[in-house]
MARBA-3410 file (N, C-alpha, C, O; in Angstrom, 1 decimal):
74
-10.8,-7.8,12.2,-10.8,-9.0,11.2,-11.8,-7.8,9.8,-11.3,-7.4,8.8 ~ -12.8,-7.7,10.1,-13.4,-6.7,9.5,-13.0,-5.9,9.0,-13.2,-5.6,7.8 ~ -12.1,-4.9,10.1,-11.3,-4.0,9.7,-10.5,-3.9,8.1,-10.8,-3.1,7.2 ~ -9.6,-4.8,8.2,-8.9,-5.6,7.0,-9.4,-5.6,5.8,-8.9,-5.2,4.8 ~ -10.8,-6.3,5.9,-11.3,-6.5,5.1,-11.7,-5.7,4.5,-11.7,-6.0,3.3
-12.4,-4.3,4.8,-12.6,-3.0,4.4,-11.6,-2.3,3.7,-11.8,-1.6,2.7 ~ -10.6,-2.4,4.4,-9.4,-1.7,3.7,-9.3,-2.2,2.4,-9.4,-1.6,1.4 ~ -9.1,-3.4,2.6,-8.6,-4.3,0.8,-9.7,-3.8,0.2,-9.5,-3.1,-0.8 ~ -11.5,-4.1,0.5,-12.3,-3.5,-0.6,-12.1,-2.3,-0.9,-12.2,-2.0,-2.1 ~ -11.8,-1.3,0.0,-11.5,0.1,-0.8,-10.5,0.0,-1.5,-10.7,0.8,-2.5
-9.3,-0.6,-1.6,-8.1,-0.4,-2.4,-8.6,-1.0,-3.8,-8.1,-0.4,-4.9 ~ -9.7,-2.2,-3.9,-10.0,-2.5,-4.9,-11.0,-2.0,-5.7,-11.2,-2.6,-6.7 ~ -11.7,-0.9,-5.2,-12.6,-0.1,-5.6,-11.7,1.3,-6.4,-12.2,2.2,-7.0 ~ -10.6,1.2,-6.1,-9.8,2.2,-6.6,-9.2,2.0,-7.9,-8.7,0.9,-8.1 ~ -9.1,3.1,-9.2,-8.6,3.0,-10.3,-6.9,2.9,-10.2,-6.2,3.0,-9.2
-6.5,2.7,-11.5,-5.1,2.6,-11.3,-4.2,4.1,-10.7,-3.5,4.2,-9.7 ~ -4.7,5.2,-11.6,-4.1,6.7,-11.3,-4.3,6.8,-9.6,-3.3,7.2,-8.9 ~ -5.5,6.4,-8.9,-5.3,6.4,-7.9,-4.8,5.6,-6.8,-4.6,6.0,-5.7 ~ -4.5,4.2,-7.2,-3.6,3.4,-6.4,-2.3,4.0,-6.7,-1.7,4.4,-5.7 ~ -1.7,4.2,-7.7,-0.4,4.9,-7.8,-0.2,6.2,-6.7,0.9,6.3,-6.1
-1.3,7.1,-6.4,-1.2,7.8,-5.6,-1.1,7.4,-4.0,-0.4,7.8,-3.1 ~ -2.0,6.5,-4.1,-1.9,5.8,-2.6,-0.4,4.9,-2.4,0.1,4.9,-1.3 ~ 0.0,4.3,-3.4,1.3,4.3,-3.4,2.3,5.0,-2.9,2.9,5.0,-1.8 ~ 2.3,5.8,-3.8,3.3,7.2,-3.1,3.2,7.8,-1.9,4.2,8.2,-1.4 ~ 1.7,7.8,-1.3,2.0,8.1,-0.3,2.0,7.5,0.5,2.1,8.1,1.5
1.9,5.8,0.9,2.2,5.2,1.6,3.7,4.7,1.6,4.3,4.2,2.5 ~ 4.1,4.8,0.7,6.0,5.1,0.8,6.5,6.4,1.6,7.4,6.4,2.4 ~ 5.7,7.3,1.2,6.5,8.2,2.1,6.3,8.1,3.7,7.1,8.3,4.6 ~ 5.0,7.7,3.7,4.5,7.3,5.2,5.7,6.2,5.6,6.2,6.2,6.8 ~ 6.1,5.4,4.9,7.2,4.2,5.1,8.5,4.9,5.6,9.1,4.7,6.7
8.9,5.8,4.6,10.3,6.5,5.1,9.9,7.4,6.3,10.6,7.4,7.2 ~ 9.1,8.0,6.2,8.9,8.8,7.7,8.9,8.0,9.2,9.2,8.4,10.3 ~ 8.4,6.7,8.7,8.4,5.8,9.7,10.1,5.5,10.1,10.6,5.4,11.2 ~ 10.4,5.4,9.2,12.0,4.7,9.3,13.1,5.4,9.9,14.1,5.0,10.5 ~ 12.9,7.0,9.5,13.4,8.2,10.2,13.1,8.3,11.6,14.0,8.4,12.4
11.6,8.3,11.9,11.5,7.7,13.3,12.1,7.0,14.0,12.6,7.2,15.1 ~ 11.9,6.0,13.4,12.8,4.9,14.2,14.2,4.8,14.3,14.8,4.0,15.0 ~ 14.7,5.6,13.6,16.4,5.6,13.3,16.8,6.7,14.4,17.9,6.8,15.0 ~ 15.9,7.5,14.6,16.1,8.7,16.0,15.5,8.7,17.4,15.5,9.4,18.4 ~ 14.7,7.2,17.0,14.0,6.8,18.2,12.9,7.5,19.3,12.4,7.4,20.5
12.7,8.3,18.0,10.8,8.7,18.1,9.9,8.2,17.8,8.8,8.7,17.7 ~ 10.1,6.9,17.6,8.8,5.6,17.2,8.8,4.9,18.1,9.7,4.3,18.6 ~ 7.3,5.0,18.3,6.9,3.8,20.3,6.4,2.9,19.4,6.7,1.9,20.1 ~ 5.9,2.4,18.2,5.3,1.6,18.0,6.1,1.2,16.6,6.0,1.8,15.6 ~ 6.8,0.3,16.7,7.5,-0.2,15.9,7.0,-1.4,14.5,7.5,-1.6,13.4
5.9,-1.9,15.1,4.9,-2.7,14.5,4.5,-2.0,13.2,4.4,-2.7,12.2 ~ 4.2,-0.6,13.2,4.0,0.5,12.1,4.3,0.2,11.3,3.6,0.0,10.3 ~ 5.9,-0.2,11.2,6.5,-0.3,10.0,6.3,-1.7,9.3,6.3,-1.7,8.1 ~ 6.1,-2.4,9.8,5.5,-3.7,9.1,4.4,-3.7,8.6,4.1,-4.3,7.6 ~ 3.3,-2.9,9.2,1.9,-2.6,8.9,2.0,-2.1,7.6,1.2,-2.4,6.8
3.3,-0.9,7.5,3.0,0.3,6.1,3.6,-0.7,5.2,3.1,-0.6,4.0 ~ 4.8,-1.7,5.5,5.2,-2.3,4.1,4.2,-3.3,3.7,4.1,-3.5,2.5 ~ 3.5,-4.0,4.4,2.2,-4.8,3.7,1.5,-4.0,3.2,1.2,-4.5,2.1 ~ 1.0,-3.0,3.4,0.3,-2.3,2.8,0.7,-2.0,1.3,0.1,-2.2,0.2 ~ 2.4,-1.5,1.5,2.7,-1.2,0.3,3.0,-2.5,-0.7,3.4,-2.4,-1.9
2.7,-3.5,-0.3,2.9,-5.1,-0.8,1.4,-5.2,-1.4,1.3,-5.7,-2.6 ~ 0.1,-4.7,-0.5,-1.0,-4.7,-1.0,-1.5,-4.1,-2.1,-2.4,-4.6,-2.7 ~ -0.8,-2.9,-2.3,-1.1,-1.7,-3.5,-0.4,-2.6,-4.7,-1.0,-3.1,-5.7 ~ 0.8,-2.8,-4.4,1.7,-3.2,-5.4,0.9,-4.5,-6.4,0.9,-4.5,-7.6 ~ 0.1,-5.3,-5.5,-0.4,-6.7,-6.0,-1.6,-6.2,-6.7,-2.0,-6.8,-7.8
-2.5,-4.9,-6.1,-3.2,-4.6,-7.1,-3.0,-4.1,-8.4,-3.6,-4.4,-9.4 ~ -2.2,-3.5,-8.3,-1.6,-2.5,-9.6,-1.0,-3.4,-10.8,-0.8,-3.3,-12.0 ~ -0.7,-4.7,-9.8,-0.3,-5.6,-10.8,-1.1,-6.5,-11.6,-0.8,-7.2,-12.6 ~ -2.3,-6.5,-10.8,-3.5,-7.2,-11.3,-3.8,-6.5,-12.1,-3.9,-6.9,-13.3 ~ -4.1,-5.4,-11.9,-4.8,-4.4,-13.3,-3.9,-4.5,-14.5,-4.3,-4.4,-15.6
-2.8,-4.7,-14.2,-1.7,-4.6,-15.5,-2.0,-5.8,-16.2,-2.4,-5.9,-17.3 ~ -1.8,-6.9,-15.4,-2.3,-8.6,-16.1,-3.3,-8.4,-17.1,-3.2,-8.7,-18.3 ~ -4.8,-7.7,-16.2,-6.1,-7.8,-16.5,-6.2,-6.8,-18.3,-6.9,-7.0,-19.3 ~ -5.1,-5.6,-18.1,-5.0,-5.1,-19.2,-4.3,-5.5,-20.5,-4.6,-5.2,-21.6 ~ -3.2,-6.4,-20.2,-2.5,-7.3,-20.9,-3.4,-8.4,-21.6,-3.2,-8.6,-22.8
-4.3,-9.0,-20.8,-5.0,-10.1,-21.4,-6.3,-9.5,-22.3,-6.8,-10.1,-23.3 ~ -6.6,-8.3,-21.9,-7.8,-7.8,-22.6,-7.3,-7.0,-24.1,-8.0,-6.6,-25.0 ~ -6.3,-6.9,-23.9,-5.1,-6.3,-25.2,-5.1,-7.6,-26.0,-5.2,-7.4,-27.2 ~ -5.1,-8.6,-25.6,-5.0,-10.0,-27.1,-6.3,-10.1,-27.3,-6.8,-10.8,-28.2
END
């Protein structure tokens, strides 16, 4: 459980550009996992779900930053 919290804390510390880079890399990882699954090379299919959840977490942090920026602009 502590490991998951550490990963989320690391995401919270990133700025928007770093979050976008992390999102791009994670989406690439998800694509690679899907290809490996389709060709039967993926042993642990739970990795696909883990990566999809990570993409969702990153998108959540990005959206939080967008909302905060819009509130500060008003």
